[in-house]
C-alpha positions as CSV (number, residue, x, y, z in Angstrom):
1,M,88.1,24.4,48.2
2,T,89.8,21.1,48.8
3,A,88.5,17.6,47.7
4,F,88.2,16.7,51.4
5,Q,86.1,19.9,52.3
6,R,83.9,19.1,49.3
7,N,83.6,15.6,50.4
8,A,82.6,16.6,53.9
9,L,80.2,19.4,52.7
10,M,78.6,16.7,50.5
11,I,78.2,14.2,53.3
12,A,76.8,16.9,55.6
13,A,74.3,17.6,52.9
14,L,73.2,14.1,52.4
15,F,72.8,13.4,56.2
16,S,70.3,16.2,56.7
17,L,68.6,16.3,53.2
18,A,65.4,14.7,54.6
19,A,64.7,17.3,57.0
20,H,64.8,20.2,54.6
21,Q,63.0,18.5,51.8
22,A,60.3,17.7,54.2
23,M,59.9,21.2,55.4
24,A,59.7,22.3,51.8
25,A,56.8,19.7,51.1
26,Q,53.3,20.7,50.9
27,R,51.6,21.0,54.3
28,T,48.0,19.8,54.9
29,P,45.6,21.2,57.6
30,I,45.9,18.1,59.7
31,D,49.7,18.4,59.7
32,R,50.1,19.4,63.3
33,V,52.6,22.3,64.1
34,R,55.2,21.3,66.8
35,I,57.7,24.3,66.8
36,A,57.1,28.1,65.9
37,V,60.3,29.8,65.0
38,N,59.7,33.5,64.7
39,H,57.2,33.6,61.8
40,D,57.9,29.9,60.6
41,V,56.7,26.7,61.6
42,I,58.1,23.2,61.9
43,T,55.3,20.3,61.7
44,Q,55.1,17.0,63.1
45,R,55.4,15.8,59.4
46,D,58.6,17.6,59.0
47,I,60.0,16.0,62.0
48,D,58.8,12.4,61.3
49,S,60.3,12.7,57.8
50,Y,63.7,13.3,59.0
51,K,63.4,11.0,61.9
52,S,62.3,8.1,59.5
53,L,65.2,8.4,57.5
54,Q,67.7,8.6,60.5
55,T,65.7,5.5,62.2
56,R,66.9,3.5,59.1
57,Q,70.5,4.6,59.4
58,L,70.8,4.2,63.1
59,S,69.0,0.8,63.0
60,R,71.9,-0.6,60.6
61,Q,74.3,0.2,63.6
62,L,72.3,-0.3,66.9
63,S,69.4,-2.3,68.4
64,G,67.1,-2.7,71.3
65,Q,67.2,-0.3,74.2
66,E,70.5,1.2,72.9
67,L,68.7,2.1,69.7
68,R,65.6,3.5,71.4
69,N,67.9,5.8,73.6
70,A,69.8,6.9,70.6
71,L,66.7,7.7,68.8
72,A,65.1,9.7,71.8
73,E,68.3,11.9,72.1
74,F,68.5,12.3,68.3
75,E,64.8,13.5,67.9
76,K,65.9,16.2,70.3
77,N,68.9,17.3,68.2
78,I,66.7,17.1,65.0
79,Q,64.6,19.6,66.4
80,E,67.2,22.0,67.4
81,Q,69.1,21.5,64.0
82,M,65.8,22.4,62.2
83,I,65.3,25.6,64.4
84,M,69.2,26.7,63.5
85,D,68.5,26.0,59.8
86,L,65.6,27.9,59.7
87,L,67.1,30.9,61.4
88,L,70.2,30.8,59.1
89,E,68.0,30.9,56.0
90,R,66.1,33.9,57.3
91,E,69.4,35.9,57.9
92,A,70.7,34.8,54.3
93,E,67.4,36.6,53.3
94,K,68.1,39.7,55.3
95,M,71.8,39.9,54.0
96,G,70.8,39.5,50.4
97,L,73.0,36.4,49.7
98,K,72.7,34.8,46.4
99,V,73.4,31.3,45.4
100,D,76.6,30.3,43.5
101,E,75.0,28.1,40.6
102,R,78.2,26.8,39.5
103,E,78.9,25.4,42.9
104,I,75.5,23.8,43.3
105,D,76.1,22.0,39.8
106,E,79.5,20.7,40.9
107,K,78.0,19.3,44.2
108,M,75.1,17.7,42.3
109,E,77.7,16.0,40.1
110,A,79.6,14.7,43.1
111,I,76.4,13.6,44.9
112,L,75.0,11.8,41.8
113,A,78.5,10.1,41.1
114,K,78.5,8.6,44.7
115,E,75.0,8.0,45.4
116,P,73.2,7.6,42.0
117,D,70.3,5.9,43.5
118,I,69.2,9.0,45.5
119,L,67.2,10.5,42.5
120,K,64.8,7.4,43.3
121,I,63.9,9.2,46.4
122,Y,64.3,12.9,45.8
123,S,63.9,14.9,42.5
124,E,66.8,16.8,40.8
125,E,64.9,20.0,41.7
126,E,64.7,19.0,45.4
127,L,68.3,18.3,45.7
128,K,69.4,21.5,44.2
129,S,66.9,23.4,46.4
130,F,68.4,21.7,49.4
131,L,71.8,22.5,48.2
132,A,71.2,26.1,47.5
133,K,69.7,26.4,51.0
134,D,72.9,24.6,52.6
135,Q,75.1,26.9,50.7
136,L,73.2,30.2,51.8
137,R,73.5,28.8,55.5
138,R,77.0,28.5,55.2
139,Q,77.6,31.9,53.7
140,V,75.7,33.3,56.6
141,V,78.2,31.8,59.1
142,E,81.2,32.8,57.0
143,E,80.1,36.3,56.7
144,E,79.6,36.7,60.4
145,I,82.5,34.9,61.7
146,S,85.6,35.9,59.1
147,S,85.6,39.4,60.4
148,H,86.1,38.4,63.8
149,V,89.1,35.9,63.1
150,H,92.5,37.6,63.3
151,V,96.0,36.2,64.1
152,G,98.9,38.3,65.1
153,D,102.4,37.4,66.2
154,E,101.6,37.6,69.8
155,D,98.6,35.2,69.3
156,V,101.1,32.8,67.6
157,I,103.5,33.1,70.5
158,A,100.9,32.7,73.2
159,A,99.5,29.6,71.5
160,C,102.7,27.9,71.1
161,Q,103.8,28.6,74.7
162,K,100.6,27.2,76.2
163,E,100.9,24.1,74.1
164,T,104.6,23.3,74.4
165,G,105.5,24.0,78.1
166,Q,107.1,26.6,80.3
167,D,109.3,29.9,80.0
168,T,112.5,28.3,81.5
169,E,113.6,24.7,81.8
170,Y,116.2,23.6,84.7
171,H,118.7,20.8,84.5
172,V,118.7,19.3,87.9
173,G,120.0,16.2,89.8
174,H,119.2,14.8,93.2
175,I,120.2,12.4,95.8
176,L,117.2,10.6,97.8
177,I,116.9,9.3,101.3
178,R,113.9,7.6,101.7
179,G,111.7,8.2,105.0
180,H,111.2,11.1,107.3
181,S,113.0,9.6,110.4
182,N,115.7,11.4,112.3
183,E,118.1,8.7,111.0
184,A,117.0,9.7,107.3
185,L,117.7,13.4,108.1
186,T,121.0,12.8,109.6
187,R,122.1,10.7,106.7
188,I,121.1,13.3,104.0
189,Q,122.9,16.2,106.2
190,E,125.9,14.1,106.4
191,L,126.0,13.6,102.6
192,R,125.8,17.3,102.1
193,K,128.8,17.9,104.3
194,R,130.6,15.5,102.1
195,L,129.6,17.3,98.9
196,M,130.3,20.5,100.4
197,G,133.8,19.2,101.0
198,G,134.5,18.2,97.4
199,A,132.9,14.8,96.9
200,S,131.4,14.2,93.5
201,F,127.7,14.8,93.3
202,E,127.0,12.0,90.7
203,D,129.5,9.4,92.3
204,M,127.5,10.1,95.8
205,A,124.1,9.9,94.0
206,A,125.2,6.6,92.3
207,L,126.3,5.1,95.4
208,Q,124.0,6.4,98.1
209,S,120.8,7.8,96.7
210,E,117.8,5.5,97.1
211,D,116.3,6.5,93.8
212,P,116.5,3.3,91.9
213,S,117.7,5.1,88.8
214,A,120.5,7.1,90.2
215,A,123.1,4.0,90.1
216,S,122.8,4.2,86.3
217,N,122.4,8.2,85.7
218,G,124.1,9.7,88.8
219,G,121.0,11.3,90.1
220,D,120.5,13.2,86.8
221,L,116.8,14.2,86.2
222,G,117.6,16.2,83.0
223,F,115.6,19.3,82.0
224,I,112.4,20.0,83.8
225,G,109.7,22.8,83.6
226,K,107.7,24.2,86.3
227,G,104.6,22.0,87.3
228,Q,106.4,18.6,86.4
229,L,107.6,17.4,89.7
230,L,106.4,17.9,93.5
231,P,105.9,21.5,94.4
232,E,108.3,21.3,97.3
233,F,111.0,19.8,95.3
234,E,110.4,22.6,92.6
235,A,110.5,25.2,95.3
236,G,114.0,24.0,96.4
237,A,115.3,23.3,92.9
238,F,114.4,26.4,91.2
239,A,115.7,29.0,93.9
240,L,119.3,27.6,93.4
241,K,121.9,29.2,91.0
242,N,123.7,27.2,88.6
243,G,126.2,24.9,90.4
244,E,124.7,25.1,93.7
245,I,123.4,22.3,96.0
246,S,120.3,22.7,98.1
247,Q,119.8,22.2,101.7
248,P,117.9,19.0,102.5
249,V,114.2,19.2,100.8
250,K,111.6,17.2,102.4
251,T,108.8,15.7,100.1
252,Q,106.4,12.8,100.3
253,Y,109.1,10.4,99.5
254,G,111.8,11.5,101.9
255,Y,114.8,13.9,102.0
256,H,116.5,15.2,98.8
257,L,119.8,17.0,97.9
258,I,119.2,19.0,94.7
259,K,121.8,20.3,92.4
260,M,121.1,22.8,89.8
261,Y,123.5,22.3,86.6
262,S,122.0,24.9,84.3
263,S,119.0,26.5,83.1
264,R,117.7,27.5,79.5
265,K,115.1,29.3,77.9
266,G,112.2,27.1,77.1
267,A,109.0,27.6,75.1
268,A,108.9,31.3,75.3
269,E,112.2,31.7,73.3
270,Q,111.6,28.8,70.9
271,C,108.2,30.0,70.1
272,R,109.7,33.5,69.1
273,T,111.9,31.9,66.6
274,L,109.6,29.9,64.7
275,N,110.3,29.1,61.0
276,A,107.9,29.9,58.3
277,Y,106.4,26.4,58.3
278,Q,105.9,26.1,62.1
279,R,104.4,29.5,62.3
280,G,101.9,28.5,59.6
281,R,100.8,25.4,61.3
282,W,100.3,27.5,64.5
283,V,98.2,30.3,62.5
284,Q,96.1,27.5,60.9
285,K,95.3,25.8,64.4
286,I,94.6,29.2,66.0
287,I,92.3,30.1,63.1
288,Q,90.4,26.7,63.3
289,D,90.2,27.4,67.3
290,Q,88.7,31.0,66.9
291,W,86.4,29.9,64.2
292,S,85.0,27.0,66.3
293,T,84.5,29.4,69.1
294,R,83.1,32.3,67.3
295,K,80.7,30.1,65.4
296,T,79.4,28.4,68.8
297,E,78.9,32.2,70.2
298,Y,77.1,33.4,66.8
299,L,74.8,30.5,66.8
300,S,74.1,30.6,70.6
301,N,73.3,34.3,70.1
302,L,71.0,33.8,67.0
303,R,69.1,31.2,68.8
304,K,68.6,33.4,72.1
305,K,67.4,36.4,70.2
306,S,64.7,34.4,68.4
307,I,61.1,33.6,69.5
308,V,60.8,29.8,69.7
309,K,57.8,28.0,71.1
310,F,57.2,24.2,71.3
311,F,53.7,22.6,71.0
312,N,52.6,19.2,72.6
């Protein structure tokens, strides 16, 4: 486990400590039950204890109505988090998972080094108890998800293609005459006749095209992929063979003459020839995406199959 992961887990542990410490506290007959989760309960005292801690934290960042709104939304999230934590703890019991005492001791040292005053609020036993429960909850998620995370070569290629672009790219140029009048159509038709007679496409674009950039680039649009330009322009362009010039193509801007210079394999070919470093980065990204998706599905299913009842 990296230092970054240890720090992230430590922060998460501190953030939700109050909820679980409160749930472990002794309950009295006047402690009202607010939520029943299968055979467990969450009381008003449990909720209030955690809310008190978070109120102090949010009050340092927000105020007034903004603070009240945040607390109202946060209380809803608190209850759902407490429900899920209970469910995961019971799953850990069913699976017979054991606590790694060495890891607990290491986390305790890290927490006390970062927040030495925390022992003024919680005892060392309470901290260890929470860290143990947190560890077991994480183990449940890891056990349930890891067996469903698989990355093959085709997964890497598909993810790479989706992220980086199209299968084929086309090098095209164009000449534009703006507007849709008969005069504009006549002009573009005359220009095509001159091109068919041997005139230079680039020179003609620089002198006659009404695309502002044509004077400097001779109408060259470079390599493009599907979905980057207007559909009617692409339909006219991608139907051409290398070296061909299109018939007049009408778009919202006017009439175009399009020249196809060349085409090349795009993302598909590039994604099949990744080096080890590039492939490793894609594998890591896919694993993260699969893990996130599977975790959401697992927790959602766990929640759905549980009996949860709220009390006023």
